[in-house]
C-alpha positions as CSV (number, residue, x, y, z in Angstrom):
1,M,29.7,134.1,98.0
2,A,33.2,135.6,98.1
3,V,33.4,135.2,101.9
4,E,32.4,131.6,101.6
5,A,35.1,130.9,99.0
6,K,37.7,132.6,101.2
7,S,36.8,130.5,104.2
8,L,36.9,127.4,102.1
9,L,40.4,128.2,100.8
10,S,41.6,129.1,104.3
11,S,40.4,125.7,105.7
12,R,42.5,123.7,103.2
13,P,46.1,123.0,104.3
14,S,48.7,124.5,101.9
15,D,50.9,122.4,99.6
16,A,54.0,123.2,101.7
17,K,52.3,122.0,104.9
18,R,51.1,118.8,103.2
19,R,54.6,118.1,101.9
20,A,56.1,118.8,105.3
21,S,53.7,116.4,106.9
22,R,54.6,113.7,104.5
23,D,58.4,114.3,104.8
24,P,59.4,114.9,108.4
25,Q,63.0,115.4,107.4
26,R,62.2,118.4,105.3
27,S,60.1,119.9,108.1
28,G,63.2,120.0,110.2
29,S,61.7,117.9,113.1
30,V,63.0,114.3,113.3
31,G,61.6,112.2,116.0
32,P,63.4,109.6,118.0
33,G,62.0,106.8,115.8
34,S,63.7,108.4,112.8
35,R,67.0,108.7,114.4
36,A,66.8,105.1,115.6
37,N,66.0,103.9,112.1
38,A,69.0,105.9,110.7
39,L,71.4,104.4,113.3
40,A,70.1,100.9,112.4
41,R,70.8,101.5,108.8
42,D,74.3,102.6,109.6
43,D,74.9,99.5,111.7
44,K,73.7,97.3,108.8
45,K,76.1,99.0,106.4
46,A,79.1,98.7,108.8
47,W,78.1,95.0,109.3
48,A,78.0,94.4,105.5
49,R,81.4,96.1,105.0
50,G,82.9,93.8,107.7
51,L,81.4,90.7,106.1
52,L,82.8,91.7,102.7
53,A,86.3,92.2,104.1
54,C,86.3,88.8,105.8
55,A,85.0,87.1,102.6
56,L,87.8,88.8,100.7
57,A,90.5,87.8,103.1
58,F,89.1,84.2,103.1
59,A,89.1,84.1,99.2
60,L,92.8,85.4,99.1
61,S,94.0,82.8,101.5
62,G,92.2,80.1,99.7
63,C,94.0,81.2,96.5
64,G,97.4,80.7,98.2
65,F,98.0,84.4,98.8
66,H,100.4,85.2,101.6
67,P,101.8,88.6,102.6
68,L,105.5,88.7,101.7
69,Y,106.6,89.8,105.1
70,G,103.9,88.2,107.2
71,T,104.6,86.2,110.4
72,A,102.3,83.2,109.6
73,G,102.9,80.0,107.8
74,V,105.8,79.8,105.5
75,N,106.6,83.5,105.9
76,A,107.6,83.1,109.6
77,G,111.2,84.0,110.1
78,I,111.9,85.7,106.7
79,G,112.2,89.0,108.4
80,Q,114.7,87.7,110.8
81,T,116.6,86.0,108.0
82,L,116.8,89.2,106.1
83,A,118.2,90.9,109.2
84,N,120.9,88.2,109.2
85,V,122.1,89.1,105.7
86,Y,125.5,90.8,105.7
87,V,125.8,93.4,102.9
88,E,129.5,93.6,101.8
89,P,131.0,97.1,101.4
90,I,130.5,98.6,97.9
91,P,133.0,101.0,96.3
92,E,132.2,104.7,95.3
93,R,129.6,107.1,96.9
94,V,126.7,105.5,95.1
95,G,127.8,102.1,96.4
96,Y,127.9,103.4,100.0
97,E,124.4,104.8,99.6
98,L,123.1,101.5,98.1
99,R,124.6,99.5,101.0
100,N,123.1,101.8,103.6
101,Q,119.7,101.5,101.8
102,L,119.9,97.7,101.9
103,L,120.8,97.6,105.5
104,D,117.8,99.7,106.4
105,L,115.5,97.5,104.3
106,F,116.9,94.3,105.8
107,N,116.8,95.9,109.3
108,A,120.3,94.6,109.6
109,A,123.1,95.6,112.0
110,G,125.8,95.4,109.3
111,G,128.1,92.9,111.2
112,S,129.3,89.7,109.5
113,G,129.9,87.6,112.5
114,D,126.5,85.9,113.0
115,A,125.2,86.5,109.5
116,S,123.3,83.6,107.7
117,Y,124.1,85.0,104.3
118,R,126.6,87.4,102.5
119,L,125.3,89.7,99.8
120,K,128.0,90.7,97.4
121,L,127.3,93.5,94.9
122,T,129.1,95.1,91.9
123,V,127.7,98.3,90.5
124,N,128.2,100.2,87.2
125,E,127.2,103.8,86.5
126,M,126.6,105.6,83.1
127,E,125.6,109.1,82.4
128,E,124.4,110.3,79.0
129,A,123.8,113.9,77.8
130,V,120.2,114.0,76.4
131,V,119.4,117.7,76.0
132,L,121.7,120.1,74.2
133,Q,121.3,123.8,73.5
134,T,122.2,125.4,70.2
135,N,125.6,126.5,71.7
136,T,126.2,122.8,72.5
137,A,125.7,123.3,76.3
138,I,124.3,120.3,78.1
139,T,121.2,120.9,80.0
140,R,120.1,117.4,81.1
141,Y,121.7,114.0,81.8
142,N,120.2,110.5,82.0
143,Y,121.7,108.4,84.7
144,T,121.8,104.6,84.7
145,L,122.8,102.6,87.7
146,S,123.2,98.7,87.2
147,A,123.9,96.2,90.0
148,H,124.8,92.5,89.9
149,Y,124.2,90.7,93.3
150,E,125.0,87.3,94.7
151,L,123.6,85.8,97.8
152,I,126.0,83.4,99.4
153,P,125.5,81.3,102.5
154,H,127.8,82.3,105.4
155,D,129.6,79.0,105.3
156,G,129.6,78.5,101.5
157,T,131.3,79.8,98.4
158,S,128.7,79.5,95.8
159,A,125.7,81.8,95.3
160,V,122.2,80.4,95.9
161,K,120.6,83.5,94.4
162,S,121.9,86.0,92.0
163,G,120.4,88.7,89.7
164,D,121.0,91.9,87.7
165,V,118.9,95.0,88.5
166,T,119.0,98.3,86.6
167,A,117.5,101.7,87.5
168,L,117.2,104.9,85.5
169,S,117.1,108.4,86.7
170,A,117.8,111.9,85.3
171,Y,118.8,115.4,86.4
172,N,119.0,118.9,85.0
173,V,122.1,121.0,84.6
174,A,121.7,124.5,86.0
175,A,123.4,127.4,84.3
176,A,126.1,129.6,86.1
177,P,126.1,130.9,88.8
178,F,123.8,128.1,90.1
179,L,126.3,125.3,89.6
180,Y,125.7,123.9,93.1
181,A,122.1,123.2,92.1
182,T,123.5,120.7,89.5
183,V,125.6,119.0,92.1
184,T,122.6,118.6,94.3
185,A,120.4,117.4,91.5
186,E,123.0,114.8,90.5
187,R,123.3,113.5,93.9
188,D,119.6,113.2,94.3
189,A,119.2,111.3,91.0
190,K,121.9,108.8,92.1
191,N,120.2,108.4,95.5
192,R,116.9,107.7,93.8
193,A,118.5,105.0,91.6
194,A,120.2,103.4,94.5
195,N,117.0,103.3,96.5
196,D,115.1,101.8,93.5
197,I,117.7,99.1,93.2
198,A,117.7,98.3,96.9
199,E,113.9,97.9,97.0
200,R,114.0,95.5,94.1
201,I,116.9,93.4,95.4
202,R,115.2,93.2,98.8
203,T,112.0,91.9,97.1
204,Q,113.8,89.3,95.0
205,I,115.8,88.0,98.0
206,A,112.6,87.9,100.2
207,V,110.8,85.9,97.5
208,Y,113.7,83.5,97.2
209,L,113.8,83.0,101.1
210,R,110.0,82.4,101.2
211,T,110.3,79.8,98.5
212,A,113.3,78.1,100.2
213,N,111.6,78.0,103.5
214,A,108.4,76.5,101.9
215,A,110.5,73.7,100.1
216,P,110.3,70.3,101.8
217,R,113.5,69.4,103.6
């Protein structure tokens, strides 16, 4: 009787084998048909992502969205117009930095001969001590850079676009003998503020030029 039960048990497949037969991926053997099905699923996912991207682009264009520096439609030529903006020299070191940043962002050569516009700027700097130690030593400064700009046609005298932009930055004051670290931190803070203002002026002028180009003539 024991022998008969043993043979009956040995003739039944184990649970692990039954699971493996139902799940070929767990058994470690994947046939060509399974691989083909997996590739087909990947192709369907890629196709769906592409269709979604096309639908999104169509929806944005239908809503009137246009890239600011694109080359199609009303944006054509804005990049070249920015390159033809002559940035007048600005006094002081931070003014020099601001002008260089604008020339880079406009992709301009810096000459005034063939410029379509002149960009005139005045800047104002302010530093404020914000952290004091008990011995009245200053350990941190807030730095504020303000700029007023006017965009003037090359053959005109009145500004067609003007604005005021302000940027804030800060730097720490190092204790002796690391005073050079303070000089470096101050220069970096002023450069960050100049870069911020240059980016915002470029954006405002580009928006104006896009609107001007789109206006009926």
